[in-house]
Every structure is written in C-alpha cells, then in structure tokens.
mmCIF file of the protein (N, C-alpha, C, O) and its ligand, coordinates in Angstrom:
data_MODEL
# 
_entry.id   MODEL 
# 
loop_
_entity.id 
_entity.type 
_entity.pdbx_number_of_molecules 
1 polymer     1 
2 non-polymer 1 
# 
_entity_poly.entity_id                      1 
_entity_poly.type                           'polypeptide(L)' 
_entity_poly.nstd_linkage                   no 
_entity_poly.nstd_monomer                   no 
_entity_poly.pdbx_seq_one_letter_code       
;(UNK)(UNK)(UNK)(UNK)(UNK)(UNK)(UNK)(UNK)(UNK)(UNK)(UNK)(UNK)(UNK)(UNK)(UNK)(UNK)
(UNK)(UNK)(UNK)(UNK)(UNK)(UNK)(UNK)(UNK)(UNK)(UNK)(UNK)(UNK)(UNK)(UNK)(UNK)(UNK)
(UNK)(UNK)(UNK)(UNK)(UNK)(UNK)(UNK)(UNK)(UNK)(UNK)(UNK)(UNK)(UNK)(UNK)(UNK)(UNK)
(UNK)(UNK)(UNK)(UNK)(UNK)
;
_entity_poly.pdbx_seq_one_letter_code_can   XXXXXXXXXXXXXXXXXXXXXXXXXXXXXXXXXXXXXXXXXXXXXXXXXXXXX 
_entity_poly.pdbx_strand_id                 A 
# 
loop_
_entity_poly_seq.entity_id 
_entity_poly_seq.num 
_entity_poly_seq.mon_id 
_entity_poly_seq.hetero 
1 1  UNK n 
1 2  UNK n 
1 3  UNK n 
1 4  UNK n 
1 5  UNK n 
1 6  UNK n 
1 7  UNK n 
1 8  UNK n 
1 9  UNK n 
1 10 UNK n 
1 11 UNK n 
1 12 UNK n 
1 13 UNK n 
1 14 UNK n 
1 15 UNK n 
1 16 UNK n 
1 17 UNK n 
1 18 UNK n 
1 19 UNK n 
1 20 UNK n 
1 21 UNK n 
1 22 UNK n 
1 23 UNK n 
1 24 UNK n 
1 25 UNK n 
1 26 UNK n 
1 27 UNK n 
1 28 UNK n 
1 29 UNK n 
1 30 UNK n 
1 31 UNK n 
1 32 UNK n 
1 33 UNK n 
1 34 UNK n 
1 35 UNK n 
1 36 UNK n 
1 37 UNK n 
1 38 UNK n 
1 39 UNK n 
1 40 UNK n 
1 41 UNK n 
1 42 UNK n 
1 43 UNK n 
1 44 UNK n 
1 45 UNK n 
1 46 UNK n 
1 47 UNK n 
1 48 UNK n 
1 49 UNK n 
1 50 UNK n 
1 51 UNK n 
1 52 UNK n 
1 53 UNK n 
# 
loop_
_struct_asym.id 
_struct_asym.entity_id 
A 1 
B 2 
# 
loop_
_chem_comp.id 
_chem_comp.type 
_chem_comp.mon_nstd_flag 
UNK 'L-peptide linking' . 
ZN  non-polymer         . 
# 
_pdbx_entity_nonpoly.entity_id   2 
_pdbx_entity_nonpoly.name        ? 
_pdbx_entity_nonpoly.comp_id     ZN 
# 
_pdbx_nonpoly_scheme.asym_id         B 
_pdbx_nonpoly_scheme.entity_id       2 
_pdbx_nonpoly_scheme.mon_id          ZN 
_pdbx_nonpoly_scheme.ndb_seq_num     1 
_pdbx_nonpoly_scheme.pdb_seq_num     101 
_pdbx_nonpoly_scheme.auth_seq_num    101 
_pdbx_nonpoly_scheme.pdb_mon_id      ZN 
_pdbx_nonpoly_scheme.auth_mon_id     ZN 
_pdbx_nonpoly_scheme.pdb_strand_id   A 
_pdbx_nonpoly_scheme.pdb_ins_code    . 
# 
loop_
_atom_site.group_PDB 
_atom_site.id 
_atom_site.type_symbol 
_atom_site.label_atom_id 
_atom_site.label_alt_id 
_atom_site.label_comp_id 
_atom_site.label_asym_id 
_atom_site.label_entity_id 
_atom_site.label_seq_id 
_atom_site.pdbx_PDB_ins_code 
_atom_site.Cartn_x 
_atom_site.Cartn_y 
_atom_site.Cartn_z 
_atom_site.occupancy 
_atom_site.B_iso_or_equiv 
_atom_site.pdbx_formal_charge 
_atom_site.auth_seq_id 
_atom_site.auth_comp_id 
_atom_site.auth_asym_id 
_atom_site.auth_atom_id 
_atom_site.pdbx_PDB_model_num 
ATOM   1   N  N  . UNK A 1 1  ? -40.367 -69.728 -90.507 1.00 0.00 ? 1   UNK A N  1 
ATOM   2   C  CA . UNK A 1 1  ? -41.466 -70.566 -90.990 1.00 0.00 ? 1   UNK A CA 1 
ATOM   3   C  C  . UNK A 1 1  ? -42.568 -70.605 -89.931 1.00 0.00 ? 1   UNK A C  1 
ATOM   4   O  O  . UNK A 1 1  ? -42.310 -70.789 -88.742 1.00 0.00 ? 1   UNK A O  1 
ATOM   5   N  N  . UNK A 1 2  ? -43.743 -70.434 -90.379 1.00 0.00 ? 2   UNK A N  1 
ATOM   6   C  CA . UNK A 1 2  ? -44.858 -70.387 -89.445 1.00 0.00 ? 2   UNK A CA 1 
ATOM   7   C  C  . UNK A 1 2  ? -45.905 -71.430 -89.809 1.00 0.00 ? 2   UNK A C  1 
ATOM   8   O  O  . UNK A 1 2  ? -46.291 -71.574 -90.969 1.00 0.00 ? 2   UNK A O  1 
ATOM   9   N  N  . UNK A 1 3  ? -46.347 -72.144 -88.800 1.00 0.00 ? 3   UNK A N  1 
ATOM   10  C  CA . UNK A 1 3  ? -47.416 -73.100 -89.071 1.00 0.00 ? 3   UNK A CA 1 
ATOM   11  C  C  . UNK A 1 3  ? -48.751 -72.560 -88.554 1.00 0.00 ? 3   UNK A C  1 
ATOM   12  O  O  . UNK A 1 3  ? -49.718 -73.300 -88.372 1.00 0.00 ? 3   UNK A O  1 
ATOM   13  N  N  . UNK A 1 4  ? -48.769 -71.272 -88.328 1.00 0.00 ? 4   UNK A N  1 
ATOM   14  C  CA . UNK A 1 4  ? -49.996 -70.650 -87.843 1.00 0.00 ? 4   UNK A CA 1 
ATOM   15  C  C  . UNK A 1 4  ? -51.088 -70.772 -88.898 1.00 0.00 ? 4   UNK A C  1 
ATOM   16  O  O  . UNK A 1 4  ? -50.920 -70.396 -90.058 1.00 0.00 ? 4   UNK A O  1 
ATOM   17  N  N  . UNK A 1 5  ? -52.187 -71.301 -88.451 1.00 0.00 ? 5   UNK A N  1 
ATOM   18  C  CA . UNK A 1 5  ? -53.282 -71.542 -89.383 1.00 0.00 ? 5   UNK A CA 1 
ATOM   19  C  C  . UNK A 1 5  ? -54.178 -70.313 -89.413 1.00 0.00 ? 5   UNK A C  1 
ATOM   20  O  O  . UNK A 1 5  ? -54.813 -69.974 -88.414 1.00 0.00 ? 5   UNK A O  1 
ATOM   21  N  N  . UNK A 1 6  ? -54.225 -69.676 -90.514 1.00 0.00 ? 6   UNK A N  1 
ATOM   22  C  CA . UNK A 1 6  ? -55.053 -68.483 -90.620 1.00 0.00 ? 6   UNK A CA 1 
ATOM   23  C  C  . UNK A 1 6  ? -56.463 -68.867 -91.049 1.00 0.00 ? 6   UNK A C  1 
ATOM   24  O  O  . UNK A 1 6  ? -56.678 -69.501 -92.082 1.00 0.00 ? 6   UNK A O  1 
ATOM   25  N  N  . UNK A 1 7  ? -57.395 -68.466 -90.230 1.00 0.00 ? 7   UNK A N  1 
ATOM   26  C  CA . UNK A 1 7  ? -58.788 -68.751 -90.543 1.00 0.00 ? 7   UNK A CA 1 
ATOM   27  C  C  . UNK A 1 7  ? -59.459 -67.446 -90.925 1.00 0.00 ? 7   UNK A C  1 
ATOM   28  O  O  . UNK A 1 7  ? -59.194 -66.398 -90.335 1.00 0.00 ? 7   UNK A O  1 
ATOM   29  N  N  . UNK A 1 8  ? -60.302 -67.519 -91.886 1.00 0.00 ? 8   UNK A N  1 
ATOM   30  C  CA . UNK A 1 8  ? -60.994 -66.316 -92.323 1.00 0.00 ? 8   UNK A CA 1 
ATOM   31  C  C  . UNK A 1 8  ? -62.456 -66.640 -92.569 1.00 0.00 ? 8   UNK A C  1 
ATOM   32  O  O  . UNK A 1 8  ? -62.790 -67.651 -93.185 1.00 0.00 ? 8   UNK A O  1 
ATOM   33  N  N  . UNK A 1 9  ? -63.308 -65.776 -92.083 1.00 0.00 ? 9   UNK A N  1 
ATOM   34  C  CA . UNK A 1 9  ? -64.730 -65.979 -92.297 1.00 0.00 ? 9   UNK A CA 1 
ATOM   35  C  C  . UNK A 1 9  ? -65.071 -65.735 -93.757 1.00 0.00 ? 9   UNK A C  1 
ATOM   36  O  O  . UNK A 1 9  ? -64.779 -64.663 -94.286 1.00 0.00 ? 9   UNK A O  1 
ATOM   37  N  N  . UNK A 1 10 ? -65.685 -66.713 -94.416 1.00 0.00 ? 10  UNK A N  1 
ATOM   38  C  CA . UNK A 1 10 ? -66.017 -66.552 -95.837 1.00 0.00 ? 10  UNK A CA 1 
ATOM   39  C  C  . UNK A 1 10 ? -67.179 -65.588 -96.050 1.00 0.00 ? 10  UNK A C  1 
ATOM   40  O  O  . UNK A 1 10 ? -67.437 -65.154 -97.173 1.00 0.00 ? 10  UNK A O  1 
ATOM   41  N  N  . UNK A 1 11 ? -67.865 -65.263 -94.986 1.00 0.00 ? 11  UNK A N  1 
ATOM   42  C  CA . UNK A 1 11 ? -69.040 -64.399 -95.133 1.00 0.00 ? 11  UNK A CA 1 
ATOM   43  C  C  . UNK A 1 11 ? -68.673 -62.921 -95.012 1.00 0.00 ? 11  UNK A C  1 
ATOM   44  O  O  . UNK A 1 11 ? -69.004 -62.121 -95.887 1.00 0.00 ? 11  UNK A O  1 
ATOM   45  N  N  . UNK A 1 12 ? -67.986 -62.563 -93.923 1.00 0.00 ? 12  UNK A N  1 
ATOM   46  C  CA . UNK A 1 12 ? -67.702 -61.145 -93.698 1.00 0.00 ? 12  UNK A CA 1 
ATOM   47  C  C  . UNK A 1 12 ? -66.218 -60.820 -93.795 1.00 0.00 ? 12  UNK A C  1 
ATOM   48  O  O  . UNK A 1 12 ? -65.831 -59.655 -93.709 1.00 0.00 ? 12  UNK A O  1 
ATOM   49  N  N  . UNK A 1 13 ? -65.375 -61.851 -93.974 1.00 0.00 ? 13  UNK A N  1 
ATOM   50  C  CA . UNK A 1 13 ? -63.947 -61.593 -94.143 1.00 0.00 ? 13  UNK A CA 1 
ATOM   51  C  C  . UNK A 1 13 ? -63.196 -61.391 -92.836 1.00 0.00 ? 13  UNK A C  1 
ATOM   52  O  O  . UNK A 1 13 ? -62.010 -61.063 -92.844 1.00 0.00 ? 13  UNK A O  1 
ATOM   53  N  N  . UNK A 1 14 ? -63.869 -61.582 -91.732 1.00 0.00 ? 14  UNK A N  1 
ATOM   54  C  CA . UNK A 1 14 ? -63.224 -61.439 -90.430 1.00 0.00 ? 14  UNK A CA 1 
ATOM   55  C  C  . UNK A 1 14 ? -62.126 -62.480 -90.255 1.00 0.00 ? 14  UNK A C  1 
ATOM   56  O  O  . UNK A 1 14 ? -62.368 -63.674 -90.430 1.00 0.00 ? 14  UNK A O  1 
ATOM   57  N  N  . UNK A 1 15 ? -60.917 -62.032 -89.911 1.00 0.00 ? 15  UNK A N  1 
ATOM   58  C  CA . UNK A 1 15 ? -59.853 -63.002 -89.648 1.00 0.00 ? 15  UNK A CA 1 
ATOM   59  C  C  . UNK A 1 15 ? -59.193 -62.741 -88.311 1.00 0.00 ? 15  UNK A C  1 
ATOM   60  O  O  . UNK A 1 15 ? -58.042 -63.120 -88.098 1.00 0.00 ? 15  UNK A O  1 
ATOM   61  N  N  . UNK A 1 16 ? -59.900 -62.109 -87.429 1.00 0.00 ? 16  UNK A N  1 
ATOM   62  C  CA . UNK A 1 16 ? -59.408 -61.892 -86.077 1.00 0.00 ? 16  UNK A CA 1 
ATOM   63  C  C  . UNK A 1 16 ? -59.582 -63.171 -85.269 1.00 0.00 ? 16  UNK A C  1 
ATOM   64  O  O  . UNK A 1 16 ? -60.709 -63.582 -84.991 1.00 0.00 ? 16  UNK A O  1 
ATOM   65  N  N  . UNK A 1 17 ? -58.449 -63.817 -84.882 1.00 0.00 ? 17  UNK A N  1 
ATOM   66  C  CA . UNK A 1 17 ? -58.550 -65.109 -84.188 1.00 0.00 ? 17  UNK A CA 1 
ATOM   67  C  C  . UNK A 1 17 ? -59.344 -65.012 -82.889 1.00 0.00 ? 17  UNK A C  1 
ATOM   68  O  O  . UNK A 1 17 ? -59.911 -66.002 -82.426 1.00 0.00 ? 17  UNK A O  1 
ATOM   69  N  N  . UNK A 1 18 ? -59.384 -63.827 -82.308 1.00 0.00 ? 18  UNK A N  1 
ATOM   70  C  CA . UNK A 1 18 ? -60.131 -63.664 -81.059 1.00 0.00 ? 18  UNK A CA 1 
ATOM   71  C  C  . UNK A 1 18 ? -61.629 -63.694 -81.293 1.00 0.00 ? 18  UNK A C  1 
ATOM   72  O  O  . UNK A 1 18 ? -62.408 -63.902 -80.363 1.00 0.00 ? 18  UNK A O  1 
ATOM   73  N  N  . UNK A 1 19 ? -62.020 -63.490 -82.516 1.00 0.00 ? 19  UNK A N  1 
ATOM   74  C  CA . UNK A 1 19 ? -63.450 -63.479 -82.814 1.00 0.00 ? 19  UNK A CA 1 
ATOM   75  C  C  . UNK A 1 19 ? -63.878 -64.712 -83.582 1.00 0.00 ? 19  UNK A C  1 
ATOM   76  O  O  . UNK A 1 19 ? -65.045 -64.852 -83.948 1.00 0.00 ? 19  UNK A O  1 
ATOM   77  N  N  . UNK A 1 20 ? -62.931 -65.605 -83.824 1.00 0.00 ? 20  UNK A N  1 
ATOM   78  C  CA . UNK A 1 20 ? -63.265 -66.838 -84.519 1.00 0.00 ? 20  UNK A CA 1 
ATOM   79  C  C  . UNK A 1 20 ? -63.089 -67.989 -83.535 1.00 0.00 ? 20  UNK A C  1 
ATOM   80  O  O  . UNK A 1 20 ? -61.975 -68.274 -83.093 1.00 0.00 ? 20  UNK A O  1 
ATOM   81  N  N  . UNK A 1 21 ? -64.161 -68.628 -83.204 1.00 0.00 ? 21  UNK A N  1 
ATOM   82  C  CA . UNK A 1 21 ? -64.120 -69.647 -82.169 1.00 0.00 ? 21  UNK A CA 1 
ATOM   83  C  C  . UNK A 1 21 ? -64.229 -71.034 -82.784 1.00 0.00 ? 21  UNK A C  1 
ATOM   84  O  O  . UNK A 1 21 ? -65.213 -71.362 -83.447 1.00 0.00 ? 21  UNK A O  1 
ATOM   85  N  N  . UNK A 1 22 ? -63.200 -71.841 -82.553 1.00 0.00 ? 22  UNK A N  1 
ATOM   86  C  CA . UNK A 1 22 ? -63.238 -73.217 -83.026 1.00 0.00 ? 22  UNK A CA 1 
ATOM   87  C  C  . UNK A 1 22 ? -64.057 -74.061 -82.062 1.00 0.00 ? 22  UNK A C  1 
ATOM   88  O  O  . UNK A 1 22 ? -63.803 -74.060 -80.858 1.00 0.00 ? 22  UNK A O  1 
ATOM   89  N  N  . UNK A 1 23 ? -65.013 -74.763 -82.577 1.00 0.00 ? 23  UNK A N  1 
ATOM   90  C  CA . UNK A 1 23 ? -65.810 -75.652 -81.749 1.00 0.00 ? 23  UNK A CA 1 
ATOM   91  C  C  . UNK A 1 23 ? -65.949 -76.985 -82.460 1.00 0.00 ? 23  UNK A C  1 
ATOM   92  O  O  . UNK A 1 23 ? -65.920 -77.040 -83.690 1.00 0.00 ? 23  UNK A O  1 
ATOM   93  N  N  . UNK A 1 24 ? -66.102 -78.066 -81.694 1.00 0.00 ? 24  UNK A N  1 
ATOM   94  C  CA . UNK A 1 24 ? -66.303 -79.363 -82.327 1.00 0.00 ? 24  UNK A CA 1 
ATOM   95  C  C  . UNK A 1 24 ? -67.693 -79.468 -82.935 1.00 0.00 ? 24  UNK A C  1 
ATOM   96  O  O  . UNK A 1 24 ? -68.683 -79.054 -82.332 1.00 0.00 ? 24  UNK A O  1 
ATOM   97  N  N  . UNK A 1 25 ? -67.750 -80.019 -84.117 1.00 0.00 ? 25  UNK A N  1 
ATOM   98  C  CA . UNK A 1 25 ? -69.022 -80.246 -84.788 1.00 0.00 ? 25  UNK A CA 1 
ATOM   99  C  C  . UNK A 1 25 ? -69.519 -81.632 -84.396 1.00 0.00 ? 25  UNK A C  1 
ATOM   100 O  O  . UNK A 1 25 ? -69.080 -82.646 -84.938 1.00 0.00 ? 25  UNK A O  1 
ATOM   101 N  N  . UNK A 1 26 ? -70.440 -81.647 -83.446 1.00 0.00 ? 26  UNK A N  1 
ATOM   102 C  CA . UNK A 1 26 ? -70.834 -82.941 -82.867 1.00 0.00 ? 26  UNK A CA 1 
ATOM   103 C  C  . UNK A 1 26 ? -71.676 -83.787 -83.818 1.00 0.00 ? 26  UNK A C  1 
ATOM   104 O  O  . UNK A 1 26 ? -71.989 -84.938 -83.514 1.00 0.00 ? 26  UNK A O  1 
ATOM   105 N  N  . UNK A 1 27 ? -72.029 -83.242 -84.926 1.00 0.00 ? 27  UNK A N  1 
ATOM   106 C  CA . UNK A 1 27 ? -72.752 -84.043 -85.916 1.00 0.00 ? 27  UNK A CA 1 
ATOM   107 C  C  . UNK A 1 27 ? -71.802 -84.785 -86.835 1.00 0.00 ? 27  UNK A C  1 
ATOM   108 O  O  . UNK A 1 27 ? -72.205 -85.670 -87.590 1.00 0.00 ? 27  UNK A O  1 
ATOM   109 N  N  . UNK A 1 28 ? -70.535 -84.409 -86.759 1.00 0.00 ? 28  UNK A N  1 
ATOM   110 C  CA . UNK A 1 28 ? -69.562 -84.983 -87.676 1.00 0.00 ? 28  UNK A CA 1 
ATOM   111 C  C  . UNK A 1 28 ? -68.458 -85.658 -86.895 1.00 0.00 ? 28  UNK A C  1 
ATOM   112 O  O  . UNK A 1 28 ? -67.535 -84.993 -86.424 1.00 0.00 ? 28  UNK A O  1 
ATOM   113 N  N  . UNK A 1 29 ? -68.538 -86.955 -86.753 1.00 0.00 ? 29  UNK A N  1 
ATOM   114 C  CA . UNK A 1 29 ? -67.485 -87.697 -86.072 1.00 0.00 ? 29  UNK A CA 1 
ATOM   115 C  C  . UNK A 1 29 ? -66.439 -88.087 -87.103 1.00 0.00 ? 29  UNK A C  1 
ATOM   116 O  O  . UNK A 1 29 ? -66.739 -88.750 -88.096 1.00 0.00 ? 29  UNK A O  1 
ATOM   117 N  N  . UNK A 1 30 ? -65.225 -87.670 -86.854 1.00 0.00 ? 30  UNK A N  1 
ATOM   118 C  CA . UNK A 1 30 ? -64.149 -88.012 -87.789 1.00 0.00 ? 30  UNK A CA 1 
ATOM   119 C  C  . UNK A 1 30 ? -63.732 -89.461 -87.592 1.00 0.00 ? 30  UNK A C  1 
ATOM   120 O  O  . UNK A 1 30 ? -63.664 -90.248 -88.535 1.00 0.00 ? 30  UNK A O  1 
ATOM   121 N  N  . UNK A 1 31 ? -63.456 -89.785 -86.334 1.00 0.00 ? 31  UNK A N  1 
ATOM   122 C  CA . UNK A 1 31 ? -63.073 -91.149 -86.009 1.00 0.00 ? 31  UNK A CA 1 
ATOM   123 C  C  . UNK A 1 31 ? -63.178 -91.328 -84.505 1.00 0.00 ? 31  UNK A C  1 
ATOM   124 O  O  . UNK A 1 31 ? -63.391 -90.367 -83.766 1.00 0.00 ? 31  UNK A O  1 
ATOM   125 N  N  . UNK A 1 32 ? -63.028 -92.554 -84.065 1.00 0.00 ? 32  UNK A N  1 
ATOM   126 C  CA . UNK A 1 32 ? -63.024 -92.817 -82.631 1.00 0.00 ? 32  UNK A CA 1 
ATOM   127 C  C  . UNK A 1 32 ? -61.604 -93.141 -82.193 1.00 0.00 ? 32  UNK A C  1 
ATOM   128 O  O  . UNK A 1 32 ? -60.893 -93.919 -82.829 1.00 0.00 ? 32  UNK A O  1 
ATOM   129 N  N  . UNK A 1 33 ? -61.217 -92.523 -81.092 1.00 0.00 ? 33  UNK A N  1 
ATOM   130 C  CA . UNK A 1 33 ? -59.875 -92.778 -80.585 1.00 0.00 ? 33  UNK A CA 1 
ATOM   131 C  C  . UNK A 1 33 ? -59.818 -94.182 -79.984 1.00 0.00 ? 33  UNK A C  1 
ATOM   132 O  O  . UNK A 1 33 ? -60.839 -94.859 -79.862 1.00 0.00 ? 33  UNK A O  1 
ATOM   133 N  N  . UNK A 1 34 ? -58.625 -94.604 -79.613 1.00 0.00 ? 34  UNK A N  1 
ATOM   134 C  CA . UNK A 1 34 ? -58.459 -95.949 -79.066 1.00 0.00 ? 34  UNK A CA 1 
ATOM   135 C  C  . UNK A 1 34 ? -59.183 -96.096 -77.738 1.00 0.00 ? 34  UNK A C  1 
ATOM   136 O  O  . UNK A 1 34 ? -59.511 -97.209 -77.325 1.00 0.00 ? 34  UNK A O  1 
ATOM   137 N  N  . UNK A 1 35 ? -59.433 -94.980 -77.069 1.00 0.00 ? 35  UNK A N  1 
ATOM   138 C  CA . UNK A 1 35 ? -60.194 -95.020 -75.820 1.00 0.00 ? 35  UNK A CA 1 
ATOM   139 C  C  . UNK A 1 35 ? -61.688 -95.073 -76.088 1.00 0.00 ? 35  UNK A C  1 
ATOM   140 O  O  . UNK A 1 35 ? -62.485 -95.214 -75.161 1.00 0.00 ? 35  UNK A O  1 
ATOM   141 N  N  . UNK A 1 36 ? -62.059 -94.962 -77.327 1.00 0.00 ? 36  UNK A N  1 
ATOM   142 C  CA . UNK A 1 36 ? -63.470 -95.034 -77.672 1.00 0.00 ? 36  UNK A CA 1 
ATOM   143 C  C  . UNK A 1 36 ? -64.181 -93.693 -77.656 1.00 0.00 ? 36  UNK A C  1 
ATOM   144 O  O  . UNK A 1 36 ? -65.394 -93.615 -77.850 1.00 0.00 ? 36  UNK A O  1 
ATOM   145 N  N  . UNK A 1 37 ? -63.416 -92.647 -77.425 1.00 0.00 ? 37  UNK A N  1 
ATOM   146 C  CA . UNK A 1 37 ? -64.045 -91.331 -77.436 1.00 0.00 ? 37  UNK A CA 1 
ATOM   147 C  C  . UNK A 1 37 ? -64.054 -90.776 -78.859 1.00 0.00 ? 37  UNK A C  1 
ATOM   148 O  O  . UNK A 1 37 ? -63.058 -90.867 -79.577 1.00 0.00 ? 37  UNK A O  1 
ATOM   149 N  N  . UNK A 1 38 ? -65.158 -90.218 -79.246 1.00 0.00 ? 38  UNK A N  1 
ATOM   150 C  CA . UNK A 1 38 ? -65.254 -89.697 -80.601 1.00 0.00 ? 38  UNK A CA 1 
ATOM   151 C  C  . UNK A 1 38 ? -64.430 -88.431 -80.785 1.00 0.00 ? 38  UNK A C  1 
ATOM   152 O  O  . UNK A 1 38 ? -64.361 -87.580 -79.897 1.00 0.00 ? 38  UNK A O  1 
ATOM   153 N  N  . UNK A 1 39 ? -63.818 -88.324 -81.931 1.00 0.00 ? 39  UNK A N  1 
ATOM   154 C  CA . UNK A 1 39 ? -63.095 -87.110 -82.290 1.00 0.00 ? 39  UNK A CA 1 
ATOM   155 C  C  . UNK A 1 39 ? -63.921 -86.411 -83.360 1.00 0.00 ? 39  UNK A C  1 
ATOM   156 O  O  . UNK A 1 39 ? -64.149 -86.950 -84.442 1.00 0.00 ? 39  UNK A O  1 
ATOM   157 N  N  . UNK A 1 40 ? -64.353 -85.235 -83.046 1.00 0.00 ? 40  UNK A N  1 
ATOM   158 C  CA . UNK A 1 40 ? -65.259 -84.531 -83.943 1.00 0.00 ? 40  UNK A CA 1 
ATOM   159 C  C  . UNK A 1 40 ? -64.497 -83.656 -84.923 1.00 0.00 ? 40  UNK A C  1 
ATOM   160 O  O  . UNK A 1 40 ? -63.369 -83.232 -84.672 1.00 0.00 ? 40  UNK A O  1 
ATOM   161 N  N  . UNK A 1 41 ? -65.141 -83.408 -86.026 1.00 0.00 ? 41  UNK A N  1 
ATOM   162 C  CA . UNK A 1 41 ? -64.606 -82.431 -86.962 1.00 0.00 ? 41  UNK A CA 1 
ATOM   163 C  C  . UNK A 1 41 ? -64.713 -81.053 -86.327 1.00 0.00 ? 41  UNK A C  1 
ATOM   164 O  O  . UNK A 1 41 ? -65.578 -80.802 -85.488 1.00 0.00 ? 41  UNK A O  1 
ATOM   165 N  N  . UNK A 1 42 ? -63.830 -80.179 -86.738 1.00 0.00 ? 42  UNK A N  1 
ATOM   166 C  CA . UNK A 1 42 ? -63.852 -78.837 -86.169 1.00 0.00 ? 42  UNK A CA 1 
ATOM   167 C  C  . UNK A 1 42 ? -64.624 -77.893 -87.053 1.00 0.00 ? 42  UNK A C  1 
ATOM   168 O  O  . UNK A 1 42 ? -64.565 -77.958 -88.280 1.00 0.00 ? 42  UNK A O  1 
ATOM   169 N  N  . UNK A 1 43 ? -65.334 -77.033 -86.406 1.00 0.00 ? 43  UNK A N  1 
ATOM   170 C  CA . UNK A 1 43 ? -65.983 -75.967 -87.151 1.00 0.00 ? 43  UNK A CA 1 
ATOM   171 C  C  . UNK A 1 43 ? -65.663 -74.661 -86.457 1.00 0.00 ? 43  UNK A C  1 
ATOM   172 O  O  . UNK A 1 43 ? -65.326 -74.638 -85.274 1.00 0.00 ? 43  UNK A O  1 
ATOM   173 N  N  . UNK A 1 44 ? -65.768 -73.607 -87.180 1.00 0.00 ? 44  UNK A N  1 
ATOM   174 C  CA . UNK A 1 44 ? -65.431 -72.303 -86.642 1.00 0.00 ? 44  UNK A CA 1 
ATOM   175 C  C  . UNK A 1 44 ? -66.649 -71.403 -86.694 1.00 0.00 ? 44  UNK A C  1 
ATOM   176 O  O  . UNK A 1 44 ? -67.353 -71.333 -87.702 1.00 0.00 ? 44  UNK A O  1 
ATOM   177 N  N  . UNK A 1 45 ? -66.879 -70.723 -85.598 1.00 0.00 ? 45  UNK A N  1 
ATOM   178 C  CA . UNK A 1 45 ? -67.975 -69.779 -85.571 1.00 0.00 ? 45  UNK A CA 1 
ATOM   179 C  C  . UNK A 1 45 ? -67.422 -68.369 -85.566 1.00 0.00 ? 45  UNK A C  1 
ATOM   180 O  O  . UNK A 1 45 ? -66.551 -68.024 -84.767 1.00 0.00 ? 45  UNK A O  1 
ATOM   181 N  N  . UNK A 1 46 ? -67.939 -67.574 -86.462 1.00 0.00 ? 46  UNK A N  1 
ATOM   182 C  CA . UNK A 1 46 ? -67.498 -66.181 -86.548 1.00 0.00 ? 46  UNK A CA 1 
ATOM   183 C  C  . UNK A 1 46 ? -68.220 -65.365 -85.485 1.00 0.00 ? 46  UNK A C  1 
ATOM   184 O  O  . UNK A 1 46 ? -69.447 -65.404 -85.390 1.00 0.00 ? 46  UNK A O  1 
ATOM   185 N  N  . UNK A 1 47 ? -67.455 -64.628 -84.688 1.00 0.00 ? 47  UNK A N  1 
ATOM   186 C  CA . UNK A 1 47 ? -68.050 -63.819 -83.644 1.00 0.00 ? 47  UNK A CA 1 
ATOM   187 C  C  . UNK A 1 47 ? -68.642 -62.525 -84.160 1.00 0.00 ? 47  UNK A C  1 
ATOM   188 O  O  . UNK A 1 47 ? -69.338 -61.816 -83.433 1.00 0.00 ? 47  UNK A O  1 
ATOM   189 N  N  . UNK A 1 48 ? -68.367 -62.226 -85.400 1.00 0.00 ? 48  UNK A N  1 
ATOM   190 C  CA . UNK A 1 48 ? -68.891 -60.985 -85.965 1.00 0.00 ? 48  UNK A CA 1 
ATOM   191 C  C  . UNK A 1 48 ? -70.267 -61.190 -86.598 1.00 0.00 ? 48  UNK A C  1 
ATOM   192 O  O  . UNK A 1 48 ? -71.222 -60.487 -86.268 1.00 0.00 ? 48  UNK A O  1 
ATOM   193 N  N  . UNK A 1 49 ? -70.356 -62.151 -87.502 1.00 0.00 ? 49  UNK A N  1 
ATOM   194 C  CA . UNK A 1 49 ? -71.620 -62.323 -88.224 1.00 0.00 ? 49  UNK A CA 1 
ATOM   195 C  C  . UNK A 1 49 ? -72.344 -63.584 -87.783 1.00 0.00 ? 49  UNK A C  1 
ATOM   196 O  O  . UNK A 1 49 ? -73.489 -63.805 -88.178 1.00 0.00 ? 49  UNK A O  1 
ATOM   197 N  N  . UNK A 1 50 ? -71.695 -64.418 -86.968 1.00 0.00 ? 50  UNK A N  1 
ATOM   198 C  CA . UNK A 1 50 ? -72.366 -65.602 -86.447 1.00 0.00 ? 50  UNK A CA 1 
ATOM   199 C  C  . UNK A 1 50 ? -72.359 -66.786 -87.387 1.00 0.00 ? 50  UNK A C  1 
ATOM   200 O  O  . UNK A 1 50 ? -72.963 -67.817 -87.090 1.00 0.00 ? 50  UNK A O  1 
ATOM   201 N  N  . UNK A 1 51 ? -71.689 -66.656 -88.512 1.00 0.00 ? 51  UNK A N  1 
ATOM   202 C  CA . UNK A 1 51 ? -71.660 -67.755 -89.472 1.00 0.00 ? 51  UNK A CA 1 
ATOM   203 C  C  . UNK A 1 51 ? -70.797 -68.896 -88.958 1.00 0.00 ? 51  UNK A C  1 
ATOM   204 O  O  . UNK A 1 51 ? -69.740 -68.684 -88.365 1.00 0.00 ? 51  UNK A O  1 
ATOM   205 N  N  . UNK A 1 52 ? -71.274 -70.108 -89.201 1.00 0.00 ? 52  UNK A N  1 
ATOM   206 C  CA . UNK A 1 52 ? -70.509 -71.297 -88.841 1.00 0.00 ? 52  UNK A CA 1 
ATOM   207 C  C  . UNK A 1 52 ? -70.006 -71.934 -90.118 1.00 0.00 ? 52  UNK A C  1 
ATOM   208 O  O  . UNK A 1 52 ? -70.777 -72.208 -91.038 1.00 0.00 ? 52  UNK A O  1 
ATOM   209 N  N  . UNK A 1 53 ? -68.717 -72.165 -90.162 1.00 0.00 ? 53  UNK A N  1 
ATOM   210 C  CA . UNK A 1 53 ? -68.159 -72.742 -91.385 1.00 0.00 ? 53  UNK A CA 1 
ATOM   211 C  C  . UNK A 1 53 ? -67.071 -73.748 -91.053 1.00 0.00 ? 53  UNK A C  1 
ATOM   212 O  O  . UNK A 1 53 ? -66.481 -74.340 -91.957 1.00 0.00 ? 53  UNK A O  1 
HETATM 213 ZN ZN . ZN  B 2 .  ? -68.134 -63.424 -90.228 1.00 0.00 2 101 ZN  A ZN 1 
# 
C-alpha cells in the first residue's frame, strides 16, 4: 500500500516529482496554528511549463 501522492500538471501532463515544486500559497491561509503562525494552502508549480495549480 502506498500513500505516495501523485501530482500531475494539468497543463502539460508532467508528473515528474523533481519538476513539480510544492510551494505555500501565501494568499490562501488555511488556518492558524496554536502558535499563531499561518498555515498556507499548498500549490504546485510545474517546472516544465511554469503553470501553478
Ligand atoms: Zn506543466
């Protein structure tokens, strides 16, 4: 059983994890932790076509 999350670029179909970079979306705060630090939603940037999704 694998819990590996497969991400795929919806634009060019790239699914190479080395070319898909997860970054926090600082415009989208999911919630604030008990320490008061914001937890951002994640977005992925495709290293091939540059699309952010
Ligand atoms: Zn792409």
